[in-house]
PyMOL commands that place a pseudoatom at each C-alpha (Angstrom):
pseudoatom trace, name=CA, resn=UNK, resi=1, chain=A, elem=C, hetatm=0, pos=[93.970, 122.555, 117.062]
pseudoatom trace, name=CA, resn=UNK, resi=2, chain=A, elem=C, hetatm=0, pos=[96.179, 121.182, 119.587]
pseudoatom trace, name=CA, resn=UNK, resi=3, chain=A, elem=C, hetatm=0, pos=[94.419, 118.323, 121.805]
pseudoatom trace, name=CA, resn=UNK, resi=4, chain=A, elem=C, hetatm=0, pos=[95.427, 117.338, 124.854]
pseudoatom trace, name=CA, resn=UNK, resi=5, chain=A, elem=C, hetatm=0, pos=[95.516, 113.466, 125.656]
pseudoatom trace, name=CA, resn=UNK, resi=6, chain=A, elem=C, hetatm=0, pos=[95.733, 111.477, 129.005]
pseudoatom trace, name=CA, resn=UNK, resi=7, chain=A, elem=C, hetatm=0, pos=[98.731, 108.644, 128.743]
pseudoatom trace, name=CA, resn=UNK, resi=8, chain=A, elem=C, hetatm=0, pos=[97.045, 104.974, 128.990]
pseudoatom trace, name=CA, resn=UNK, resi=9, chain=A, elem=C, hetatm=0, pos=[100.177, 104.049, 130.783]
pseudoatom trace, name=CA, resn=UNK, resi=10, chain=A, elem=C, hetatm=0, pos=[101.343, 106.440, 133.508]
pseudoatom trace, name=CA, resn=UNK, resi=11, chain=A, elem=C, hetatm=0, pos=[98.312, 109.068, 133.380]
pseudoatom trace, name=CA, resn=UNK, resi=12, chain=A, elem=C, hetatm=0, pos=[99.573, 111.976, 132.803]
pseudoatom trace, name=CA, resn=UNK, resi=13, chain=A, elem=C, hetatm=0, pos=[98.437, 114.553, 130.085]
pseudoatom trace, name=CA, resn=UNK, resi=14, chain=A, elem=C, hetatm=0, pos=[100.102, 115.130, 126.827]
pseudoatom trace, name=CA, resn=UNK, resi=15, chain=A, elem=C, hetatm=0, pos=[99.839, 117.338, 124.043]
pseudoatom trace, name=CA, resn=UNK, resi=16, chain=A, elem=C, hetatm=0, pos=[98.876, 115.873, 120.352]
pseudoatom trace, name=CA, resn=UNK, resi=17, chain=A, elem=C, hetatm=0, pos=[99.953, 118.936, 118.089]
pseudoatom trace, name=CA, resn=UNK, resi=18, chain=A, elem=C, hetatm=0, pos=[98.323, 120.095, 114.584]
pseudoatom trace, name=CA, resn=UNK, resi=19, chain=A, elem=C, hetatm=0, pos=[100.860, 118.530, 113.253]
pseudoatom trace, name=CA, resn=UNK, resi=20, chain=A, elem=C, hetatm=0, pos=[101.238, 115.345, 114.577]
pseudoatom trace, name=CA, resn=UNK, resi=21, chain=A, elem=C, hetatm=0, pos=[97.781, 115.537, 114.046]
pseudoatom trace, name=CA, resn=UNK, resi=22, chain=A, elem=C, hetatm=0, pos=[97.509, 115.911, 110.539]
pseudoatom trace, name=CA, resn=UNK, resi=23, chain=A, elem=C, hetatm=0, pos=[100.974, 113.832, 110.263]
pseudoatom trace, name=CA, resn=UNK, resi=24, chain=A, elem=C, hetatm=0, pos=[99.164, 110.690, 111.723]
pseudoatom trace, name=CA, resn=UNK, resi=25, chain=A, elem=C, hetatm=0, pos=[96.096, 111.156, 109.276]
pseudoatom trace, name=CA, resn=UNK, resi=26, chain=A, elem=C, hetatm=0, pos=[98.133, 111.064, 106.245]
pseudoatom trace, name=CA, resn=UNK, resi=27, chain=A, elem=C, hetatm=0, pos=[99.539, 108.096, 107.390]
pseudoatom trace, name=CA, resn=UNK, resi=28, chain=A, elem=C, hetatm=0, pos=[96.224, 106.720, 108.285]
pseudoatom trace, name=CA, resn=UNK, resi=29, chain=A, elem=C, hetatm=0, pos=[97.867, 105.898, 111.963]
pseudoatom trace, name=CA, resn=UNK, resi=30, chain=A, elem=C, hetatm=0, pos=[95.185, 106.056, 115.225]
pseudoatom trace, name=CA, resn=UNK, resi=31, chain=A, elem=C, hetatm=0, pos=[95.540, 108.442, 117.595]
pseudoatom trace, name=CA, resn=UNK, resi=32, chain=A, elem=C, hetatm=0, pos=[97.702, 107.934, 120.360]
pseudoatom trace, name=CA, resn=UNK, resi=33, chain=A, elem=C, hetatm=0, pos=[97.261, 106.615, 123.243]
pseudoatom trace, name=CA, resn=UNK, resi=34, chain=A, elem=C, hetatm=0, pos=[100.905, 106.921, 125.109]
pseudoatom trace, name=CA, resn=UNK, resi=35, chain=A, elem=C, hetatm=0, pos=[102.748, 109.808, 126.088]
pseudoatom trace, name=CA, resn=UNK, resi=36, chain=A, elem=C, hetatm=0, pos=[106.138, 109.862, 124.011]
pseudoatom trace, name=CA, resn=UNK, resi=37, chain=A, elem=C, hetatm=0, pos=[108.188, 108.767, 126.991]
pseudoatom trace, name=CA, resn=UNK, resi=38, chain=A, elem=C, hetatm=0, pos=[105.892, 105.486, 127.573]
pseudoatom trace, name=CA, resn=UNK, resi=39, chain=A, elem=C, hetatm=0, pos=[105.870, 104.622, 123.950]
pseudoatom trace, name=CA, resn=UNK, resi=40, chain=A, elem=C, hetatm=0, pos=[109.586, 104.965, 124.200]
pseudoatom trace, name=CA, resn=UNK, resi=41, chain=A, elem=C, hetatm=0, pos=[109.357, 102.693, 126.979]
pseudoatom trace, name=CA, resn=UNK, resi=42, chain=A, elem=C, hetatm=0, pos=[107.309, 100.079, 125.697]
pseudoatom trace, name=CA, resn=UNK, resi=43, chain=A, elem=C, hetatm=0, pos=[109.431, 100.005, 122.549]
pseudoatom trace, name=CA, resn=UNK, resi=44, chain=A, elem=C, hetatm=0, pos=[112.375, 99.867, 124.304]
pseudoatom trace, name=CA, resn=UNK, resi=45, chain=A, elem=C, hetatm=0, pos=[110.865, 96.670, 125.709]
pseudoatom trace, name=CA, resn=UNK, resi=46, chain=A, elem=C, hetatm=0, pos=[109.967, 94.827, 122.970]
pseudoatom trace, name=CA, resn=UNK, resi=47, chain=A, elem=C, hetatm=0, pos=[113.161, 95.293, 121.155]
pseudoatom trace, name=CA, resn=UNK, resi=48, chain=A, elem=C, hetatm=0, pos=[114.528, 93.581, 124.422]
pseudoatom trace, name=CA, resn=UNK, resi=49, chain=A, elem=C, hetatm=0, pos=[112.663, 90.719, 124.408]
pseudoatom trace, name=CA, resn=UNK, resi=50, chain=A, elem=C, hetatm=0, pos=[113.305, 89.801, 120.702]
pseudoatom trace, name=CA, resn=UNK, resi=51, chain=A, elem=C, hetatm=0, pos=[117.169, 89.801, 121.469]
pseudoatom trace, name=CA, resn=UNK, resi=52, chain=A, elem=C, hetatm=0, pos=[116.226, 86.756, 123.854]
for i in range(1, 52): cmd.bond("trace and resi %d" % i, "trace and resi %d" % (i + 1))
show_as sticks, trace
zoom trace
């Protein structure tokens, strides 16, 4: 069953699909706390910090 999660950064609700849940479980990842847009923004910020 799909699960609705509220993003820790922007407060927007996003859907954590059944397929995504199965993938995360198979890789032993913890449930996401940020929406895709915020995860991507955080990832880009970290990559910029590495280049300096």
